[in-house]
Residue, then its C-alpha position, 0 to 999 in steps of 0.5 A: m696187320l690182319g686187315t692188310i693181309l685180308l685186303v690183299v687176299l680179297i684183291l687176289l680173289l677178285i682178280g681170280a674170279f674175273p670172268a676173263w680167265p679160262h677157269s672162270r669164264s662160265w661163272g659170269y659176273q656174280p662171283t666178281g660182284l660179290l667179292g667186290i662188295v666184300l672188298i668195299i666193305v673191308i676197305v671201309l672198315l679199314l678206313t674207319g679203324r674197325i679192323 
């Protein structure tokens, strides 16, 4: 249950940090890349049953 909530929150953060939105246009791709890596790690942990 906690893993699913964490996954949904990370996906929403990834969408919010995407540089197409006006509030994040000057940030570049760094936040999106960092959140993408965290999202991949969480997905792998969910698939292996660690979370």
